[in-house]
C-alpha positions as CSV (number, residue, x, y, z in Angstrom):
1,T,13.0,4.0,-13.1
2,L,10.2,6.4,-11.9
3,D,11.0,6.1,-8.1
4,A,14.6,6.7,-8.6
5,N,13.9,9.9,-10.6
6,I,11.3,11.1,-7.9
7,F,13.9,10.5,-5.1
8,K,16.7,12.3,-7.2
9,T,14.7,15.5,-7.9
10,L,12.6,15.5,-4.9
11,Q,14.8,18.0,-2.8
12,H,14.7,20.4,-5.7
13,Q,10.9,20.9,-6.1
14,D,8.4,23.2,-4.3
15,D,6.2,21.7,-1.8
16,E,3.1,21.3,-3.9
17,T,5.3,19.3,-6.6
18,K,7.0,17.3,-3.8
19,I,3.5,16.2,-2.6
20,A,2.5,15.1,-6.1
21,L,5.6,13.2,-6.6
22,I,5.4,11.5,-3.2
23,K,2.0,10.1,-4.0
24,M,3.6,8.4,-7.0
25,V,6.2,6.4,-5.2
26,S,5.8,2.7,-5.4
27,D,5.6,0.2,-2.6
28,E,8.6,-1.4,-3.6
29,A,10.3,1.8,-3.4
30,L,9.0,2.5,0.3
31,R,10.3,-0.8,1.4
32,T,13.8,-0.1,0.2
33,D,14.3,3.5,0.2
34,S,11.7,4.9,2.8
35,I,14.5,6.8,4.6
36,R,15.1,8.8,1.6
37,L,11.4,10.0,1.7
38,L,11.5,10.3,5.5
39,S,14.5,12.9,5.3
40,A,11.9,15.3,3.5
41,L,9.7,15.4,6.6
42,D,9.7,19.0,7.8
43,P,7.3,19.8,10.9
44,E,7.0,23.3,9.6
45,K,5.3,22.1,6.4
46,P,2.1,20.2,7.6
47,E,0.8,19.3,4.1
48,L,4.1,17.7,3.2
49,C,4.2,15.8,6.4
50,I,0.8,14.5,5.7
51,A,1.7,13.4,2.3
52,I,4.8,11.6,3.4
53,L,3.2,9.9,6.7
54,K,0.1,8.9,4.6
55,I,2.3,7.0,2.0
56,I,4.3,5.4,5.0
57,C,1.0,4.3,6.6
58,R,0.0,2.7,3.3
59,N,2.7,0.2,4.0
60,H,2.5,-1.0,7.8
61,S,5.6,-3.2,7.3
62,I,7.9,0.1,7.2
63,D,9.2,0.9,10.9
64,I,9.3,4.5,10.6
65,T,10.9,4.9,14.2
66,Q,14.1,3.1,13.0
67,H,14.8,6.4,10.9
68,I,13.2,9.4,12.7
69,D,12.0,10.4,16.2
70,I,8.0,10.4,15.5
71,M,7.4,12.0,18.9
72,P,7.4,15.7,17.6
73,Y,4.8,14.5,15.1
74,L,2.6,12.9,17.7
75,Q,2.6,16.5,19.5
76,H,2.3,18.4,16.2
77,R,-0.2,21.4,16.1
78,H,-1.9,19.9,13.0
79,P,-4.4,17.2,14.0
80,V,-4.0,15.4,10.5
81,V,-0.2,15.2,10.9
82,R,-0.8,13.8,14.6
83,G,-3.3,11.2,13.3
84,F,-1.1,9.9,10.5
85,A,1.9,9.8,12.9
86,A,0.0,7.7,15.4
87,A,-1.1,5.3,12.8
88,C,2.7,5.0,11.5
89,L,3.5,4.0,15.1
90,Y,0.6,1.7,15.5
91,A,2.0,-1.5,13.9
92,R,5.3,-1.2,16.2
93,N,3.4,-0.6,19.4
94,P,-0.3,-1.3,19.1
95,E,-1.0,-1.2,22.9
96,Q,0.5,2.1,23.5
97,C,-1.1,3.6,20.4
98,T,-4.5,2.3,21.1
99,L,-4.5,4.0,24.4
100,K,-3.5,7.4,22.9
101,I,-6.1,7.0,20.0
102,S,-8.8,6.3,22.2
103,K,-7.9,9.0,24.3
104,W,-8.0,11.3,21.4
105,I,-11.3,9.9,20.4
106,K,-13.0,10.5,23.6
107,S,-11.5,14.2,24.0
108,S,-13.5,17.1,24.1
109,D,-11.0,19.0,21.9
110,P,-12.3,18.8,18.3
111,E,-8.6,18.7,16.8
112,Q,-7.6,15.7,19.4
113,R,-10.9,13.9,18.2
114,Q,-9.9,14.3,14.6
115,S,-6.4,12.9,15.1
116,G,-7.9,9.9,17.0
117,I,-10.6,9.3,14.2
118,I,-7.8,9.5,11.4
119,A,-5.4,7.2,13.5
120,A,-8.1,4.7,14.1
121,G,-9.1,4.4,10.6
122,L,-5.7,3.6,9.6
123,S,-4.8,1.3,12.5
124,K,-6.7,-1.7,10.9
125,N,-8.0,-2.2,14.5
126,T,-11.7,-2.9,14.2
127,D,-12.2,-2.4,17.9
128,F,-12.4,1.3,16.9
129,I,-15.6,0.8,14.7
130,K,-18.1,0.9,17.7
131,P,-16.8,4.1,19.1
132,L,-16.6,5.7,15.8
133,V,-20.4,4.6,14.9
134,N,-21.3,5.9,18.3
135,M,-19.7,9.1,17.7
136,L,-22.0,9.9,14.7
137,K,-24.7,10.0,17.2
138,N,-23.3,13.2,18.6
139,K,-24.5,16.7,17.9
140,N,-22.3,19.6,16.4
141,I,-19.8,17.2,14.7
142,E,-20.2,18.0,11.2
143,D,-16.5,19.1,10.8
144,I,-15.3,15.4,11.5
145,I,-18.2,13.5,10.0
146,P,-16.1,13.0,6.7
147,D,-13.1,11.8,8.8
148,I,-15.2,9.3,10.8
149,I,-16.9,8.2,7.4
150,I,-13.4,7.5,5.9
151,A,-12.0,5.9,9.1
152,L,-15.1,3.5,9.0
153,S,-14.6,2.5,5.4
154,R,-10.8,2.0,6.0
155,L,-11.8,-0.2,8.9
156,G,-14.2,-2.4,6.6
157,T,-17.3,-1.6,8.8
158,D,-20.3,-4.1,8.4
159,D,-23.4,-2.4,6.9
160,L,-21.5,0.8,6.1
161,N,-23.9,1.5,3.5
162,V,-26.9,1.6,5.9
163,I,-24.7,3.7,8.5
164,L,-23.9,6.2,5.7
165,F,-27.4,6.5,3.8
166,P,-28.6,9.5,5.9
167,Y,-25.2,11.4,5.1
168,L,-26.1,11.1,1.3
169,S,-28.6,14.1,1.7
170,S,-26.4,16.1,4.1
171,D,-26.5,20.0,3.5
172,R,-22.6,19.8,3.4
173,E,-21.0,18.7,0.3
174,N,-17.7,17.3,2.0
175,I,-20.2,15.0,4.0
176,R,-22.0,13.9,0.9
177,M,-18.8,13.1,-0.8
178,A,-17.3,11.0,1.9
179,A,-20.4,9.1,2.1
180,L,-20.4,8.6,-1.6
């Protein structure tokens, strides 16, 4: 099968190819062979970490903490890695993760805010919708607006089209694309 071939060749590929292959792993293979994918996690390779954590987050029934120590990824220097790591932990410990995500969202540090926004969107916790919508009222947040839009979409925000309409005419292409 394709999944078997991906796992067989993954360790022999360059990072760009690994990322492309990881995106092709089926949900069925994730449920049975997630440990094989998690063994490729490398904190020194943030893009690879993001690809792996993203696919694990796609299937909340996988308990990542059984196979690896996720704590280094919650402290990672890359905000997107931190966000995906928190989202992966959310299903196992929603109370603790909700506190961490809320703290990140309220942070004055833009990278911590970005981590919180990403994790909030992946958490499936609709309680995060209001703080994310309110965040759009702040000034000087252009760098994180696409992340907020994606998070609101993942959370199934009511009246999302109304909220996003003003961003369709943004000067920044990444904001327009996220709003689309």
